[in-house]
N, C-alpha and C positions, 0 to 999 in steps of 0.2 A: 287299288283301282287300276294300275298300271296294266294289270291282266286283262281285266274287263275292257279298258280302252283298246288295247292292243287286238283282242278278238274282234271288236267291232270295226277296228281299222282294217283288218284283213277281210271282214265282210265287204266293207266299202269297195277295196280293193277288186273283189269279184273272183279271185282265184279259189282253186279247190282247197277246202279246209276240213279238219276233223273235229267236230264240234265237242264230241265226246272227249277227246284228248284235251282240247282247249279248257273245257270245264273241269277236268280232272285236274289240270295244272293248277287253276283257280283255287281249288280244295286245298291241293299241296301248298300253294303259296301262302295262304291262310294259316295253315298248321305251323309251317317254318316261321313265319312272322310271329306267331303266338309264342312258339318255343323261344324265339331270340329276345323277345320283348320281357318274358319272365326270367330268362337267363341274365338279361341286363338288370332288371329290377334286383335280383339277388345280389349281383356284384356291387350295385350302387349302395345298397343297405350294408353289406359287409365292409365296404371301403368307408363308409360314412359320408357319401354323397348325399343319401336320402336319409334326413332326420326328421324329427316330429315337426319342427317348424319350416321345414323347406316347402314352398309354394309347389302346389300339385304332387304332394308326397304320395308315394306308392301305398299300396295295401299292407305292406310291411311295417310301414312307419305308423300307421293308424292301427295296427294291432289285428287287422281282420284275418292274416295269416302269419304262420311262422316262417323263417327263412328255409327250414328244410322242407317244408311243405311246398314252398314256391319251387326250390330246386327239383324236388320230385315232379311238379307239375310240368317244368321245363322238359326234363327227361322223357316224361311220357308223351308229351306232345312231339318231342322230337322223334321218338319210336314210332308213333303213329304217322308222322310225315314220311319217315324213311320206309315204312312198309307200304304206305301209298305209292310212293315214288318207284318202288320194286314192282307193284302192281301196273304203274303206267308205263314202265319199261316193258314189262311183260306184254300188255296190250299193243305196244307200238311195234315190236318185234316178233309177235307170234307168227305172222304170215312166213317170215323168214325161217323161224326156228322149226316149223312144220316142213321145210325142205331137207331138213337135217344138216349134214356136214356142208352141202352146197350153198345152204343159206347162211353160214357162220359170217363170211364177208360183210353180207349185208346186215347183219346184226351188228357187227363191230361198227361198220359206216354210219348206222344209225345212233348207236349208243355213244359214240366218241363225242360229238358236239355236247350232248346231254350231259355227260360225266364233266366235261370241263366246266360248263356253266354251274352244275351242281356242285362240285368240289370248290369253286370259287365262292358261291354263296354260303355253302357251310363254314368255309374258312372266315369269311366276313362276319357271320353270325357269332362264331366262337370268340373270335379275336376283338369283336366290337368293343367289350368293356375296356380291354386293354388300350387299345387304340383310341378310343374316346377319350380316355385320361391323358392323352397326348396330343391332343388336338386334332386328331385324324377322323373324328367321329363324322364329320360332314361327308368326307369322301366315301367312308363306308357305306353311309345311308343313301347316298346317290348310287353307288354300286347295287346294293342289295334291293333298294325299292324302286329303282328306275331302269338302270341300264340292264342288269341280269333278267328282271322279270319281261322286259319288253323283247329281248332277244330270244329269252327261252321259250316264252309263250308263242311267238311267232314261229319258232322251229317246230314245237310240239303241235301246233294246230296245222301247220301247213306241210310240215315233213321236210323243210329245207330252210337254209339261213334266209331270212328276209331282212337284209340290211337296211331297207326303207323304214322299218319299225323304229330306227333309232331316231328318226326325226321326233318320235313320241318321247323319247328318254329325258331330253332336255327341259322342255316345259314342266312335266309331269314330276321329274326329279328335283327341279329347283325350288318348287314350291314346298315339296316333302322336306328337303333339306331346311327350308326356312321354318319348318316346325321346330327341329331340333336347335337351329339358330337362335329362334326366340326364346326357347326354354334356357339355353345356355347364357344368353344375355341378362336374363332375367336373375339367374342363379351365379352370376359373377362372383359376388361376396361369397356365398355359402360353399360354392367350387373351391375357391380359394382356401377355405378353411378347411376343407377335406384334403387338401394337398393334390389336386388333380389340375391339369391345364386344359383350357379349351381355346377355341378359336376366338370368342369374344374377350376372353380374358387377355389374349395377347393383342388384340386390336384395340381394345377399350370400348367403353359403352357408345360413344358418339359415333366411331367408324363403324361399329357393328350395326348400328341402325341404319346406316346407309348401305350396309352390304345386304341386310335384310330387304330393304326397298329394291335393290337390284335384283334379288332372288325372286320376289313376288311381281314384279313389273316386266322384267325382260321376257318372261314366257308369253305375255301378250304381243309384244313386238315380234317374237318369233313366230308366233301363231299367224300374224298378218304376212310375214315373209313367205311362210309355208303355203297360205291360201294364193298369195300373188304368184308363187312359182308354180302352182298346180299341184304341189304335194299333198295338200289337204283340201277338202271339197269348200266351196264358198260357205255352205251350211255351217263351217267351223267358226264363222265369225260369232255365232250365238254364244260362244265362250267368253266373248267380250262382255258380257253381262256380268260375268265374276270381277270384272275391273271395279265395279262399285264397292265390293266389300275389300278389295285388295288396296284400294286407295284409303278406305277407312283404317285398315291396319297400318299402313305406311304412316299415315299421321300418329297413330298410337305408338308405333316404333320410336318415334322422337321423344316419346315420354318414359323411355327405357329406365329411368332412374326412380320413377314413381310407382305407386300401387296401381295406377291406373293400367300398367301393362302387364299386370300379373297374369291375365288371361289371354295374351296375345298368341301364346302357342296353340291354345284350344281354338282361338278365332282363325288362325292359319290352317289349323287341319280342316275347319268347316269350309275354308276358301278352297282347299286342295279338293275336298269333296265336290264342292260346287263346280270347280273349273272341270274337273274329270268327267263329271255327270254331263255338263253341257258339250263337251268334246266328243265323248261316247255318243251321245244323242246325235251330234252333227254328222258322225260317221254312219249311224243307223240310217237317219234321213236321207243322206246321200246315196246309201245302198239301196234303199227302198224306192227312191225316186229318180233312179237311173232311166 
């Protein structure tokens, strides 16, 4: 969703943008994230983090796929994503390549930022299992699912750094991180048995519930500030409709120790989808009604 919201944000801003490159980036992001998710599932299973009785267990623990099959799927998805990325880079630099040697400086100038974002993103995906087991998963998720997608998409679609897109990264990223946080809070006991460390394990269940509440409620406060400051259109207040499920989730987070909160990660994912769709719609309306 960060890619879609970023594209609509750029549309609202009204500057020149390349929709082909932007939508291409969306497909690439989906492939890379699918590869990263299957990569993480493989290592969670191998490490014993995901077992048969783990809530929300993966396709490995329920026997739908073998671990080798999931690893091969991850590698194939990664290969497709890399091929697609090469195609995107060629698409963006072709006018300069056509100039021959004279265009090489422009090629490098175009590729350098994308290579930086891409390499950091790949490193985050590859190292995610290791970092997640050492309580750094929240940081990696924020980087990989908010900061890098917004910056990278804005650059690909506009052709230059668009630092104002970072206003989007915080609200979208915090709610996305809350999905992992809810999952890890629910799995405090089983994660401890697997010998890994997560942020909720260090904070404890009660404090983790308060952190979760901050992660899903602060984005609405941030939204109000951005509208008040003119960074977002007034239409963005539509996203406040998502406050209803957010408050319901906050109440459920207080029951982290009970079976009632077992689906909190799923409900948080639904919240993220609702918030993102409403925010994206607000930018679309703002652009159409200028």
